[in-house]
N, C-alpha and C positions, 0 to 999 in steps of 0.2 A: 614428908615432901622431899624430893630429890633436888639438890642444888645444881645449878649449872653456872659456868664461868661467863659472866657478862662481858668480860674483856676479851674473850675468845673471838678471833677474827672469823671463825667459821659461821655460816648462817645458823640461826637458831634451830631451824628444822634439822640440819645436819648434827648439831649438838645433841638434840633430843633423840635423834636416831641412834647416836653412839650410846647415850644413856639407856635407851630402851634395850639395846643389845647387851649392855652390862647387866641390866635387870634380869634379862632372860638367862644369862649365864650364872649369875650370882644367887638368884632366888632359890634353886633354879626352876625355870619353867621348862619341863621336859618336852621332847618331841611328842606330838600328839595332844598336848594340853592346850587349853584355850587361854588367851590373855584376858586380863580384866577389860571391861568395855571402855569405849572411847572416853566417856565421861569420867570414869574412875582413873584412867591413865592421865587425863588432863589435870585432875586434882593431885595425883601423885607427883607429877613433874612441874606443876605450877605454871602451866602454859594453856593456851586456848586449844579447843578441839581441832581447829584447822591445822595447828602445828603437829598435833598427834597424828592426824591423817597423813600429813606429809612424811612424818617419820616412819609410819607403818608402810607407806608406799615405797619408801627407800629400802626397807627390809624385805618387802615382797620382791623387789627387783634383784635383791642379793640372794634370793632363795631361802630366806630364813622364815618368813611368815607366809601364810595363805589366808586370804579373806574368803570366808564361805558365806554366801548370801543367806541372810536370815539365821545363821548359826554362830557367827562371831569370827574372831581372828585367831588362828591356830599356829603354833610353832611346828614347822615341818623339817627344820634342820637347825643345828647349833653351829654349823660351819658355813661361812659365807662362800658362795661360788668363787669369789675372787681369791679366797684362801684355799680353795679345794678345786684347782683347775682340772684335775683328773676325774672329778665326780665320784670320789671314793665314798662320800657320805651317802650315796644312793644304794650302796650295798647293804641289804637289809640285816644280815646276820652280823651284828657288831662284834660278837666274840670271835668269830672266824676272821673278820676283817682285822681285828686287833692282833690276832696271831700272825696273819700273813704280813701285816705291816712290820711286825717285829722281825720276821725273817728278812725283809728288805733292809730294815735298819741295821741288823747284824752284818749285812753285806757291806754297808757304806759308812756307818757312823764311827766305827773304830778308826777307819782310815782318815775320816774327817778330823777326828781328835788328834791324830798323828800330824796332819798338816797344820793344824792350829798351833801345835808346839813350835813348829818351824817358822810360821809366818805372822803370828799375832804380834801386834805392837805392845809396848809397855802399857799404854793407855787402855787397850782392849783387855789385857790381862787384869787390870784393876777393875774394869767393868764386869768381867766374868766373875771375879771373886765377890764383888758386891751382889751380883745376881744370885750367886750360890747362897750367900748369907740371907738375902731377902726371901728367897724361896723357902729356906729352912725356917725362918722366923714365922712366915705365914702358915706353913704346914703345921708347926708345933702349936701355934695359937688357935688352930682350928678355923682360920680364915681362908677364904678361897685363894688358892695358890697357883692354879693351873696357868693363868696368863703369865705369871712370873716364871714358871717352869718352862713354858714355851719360849720366853725371852732368853732363858739360860741356854737352851739347845740351839736357838737361833744365833746367839752370840758365838757359840763354838763354830757353827757353820760359816759365819762371816769371817771369823778369824782364820779360816783356811785360805782365804784369798783366791778361792777357785770360783769363777763366775758360774759354772755349771752347778756346783754344789749349792750356791745361793738360790738358783732356780728350783732346787729340790727342797728348799726350806718348807714350802707349804705341805709337802708330803710328810715331813718330820712333824710339823705342827699338828696335822691331822692325826698322826699316830699317837702323839702325846695326849691329845684331847680324847680320842677314842678310848685309850687305855684308862684314863681317869673316869670316864663315864661308866665303864663297865666294872671297875674295881672299887670305886668309892673309898679312896684313901687306905687301901689295903696294905700297902708296903711303905709306911712312913719311915720307919727306922732304916730299912734297906735303901730307900731313896736318898735320905739324908747322908748316910754313910758313903754311898757310891758317888753322889754329887761332889762331896768333899774330895774324894780320891781323884776323880776326874779333874777337878779344879786344881788341886795341888800338883798333879802330874803336868798339866799344861803350863802352869806358872813356872814350874821347874824346867820346862822345855824337854820333858822326858817323854819322847814319842812312844816308846814301848810301854811305859807305865800308863800313859793316857789310853792307848789302845786296849790294854788289859782291863783298866778300870771301866771303860765304856762297855766292853764285852760283859763284865760282871754286872753292871747296871742293867743292861738289856736282858741278860739271862735271868736275873731275878724276876723281872717283869714278865718275860715270856713264860716262866714256870708258873707264875700266878695265873696267867690266862689259861694255860694248859689245865691247871687244877679246876678252874671255874668251868671249863668245857666238860671235864670229866664229871663234875657234880651235876651239871645240867643234863648230861646224857644218862 
């Protein structure tokens, strides 16, 4: 049974909606797969069936779930519409999407890392180092690390202090999640090494080093996607 925080000020339905989203991502329940039925979910989360219906309704409105009459509830996306304002998850070929997202990331993220070197506060640098270490710990232990990886890249974007960059964060998040979904932990050593290099350069306020480290990080990932596309074809 999943536990929920009874001291949480959010309504119970919203809490269960969040927990159900975590379950979909962590299990994982892939796009196209059916969720357990309402009775089973109520048992898993320790709540009534009406609360489960409320949580499912919330995820339907976010574009995550689809209720098919007589067939059950299916996952149709793992990226909320609120987190994917450009509708990138609607592109069916995820390998090609991942590749094109890396092309965009190579255009902007090295410069974002450079800005972070100049504008990050000492507190933000401490947070960035912590996120780097937490992502690495989760990755090495075999625990789901994607949400922490997304936090890491989001932190860099916010350190830039550029409001337009912050509006682009959902695109970066979509790219990180799409890559993870198609590669399945393919580049653990490379990711850990380049995350460390990015973090160290930003903490040293070395803008050239940060740009180079980010380019290396993204290039490793892009090469992995290219290889998977070649194998698929």
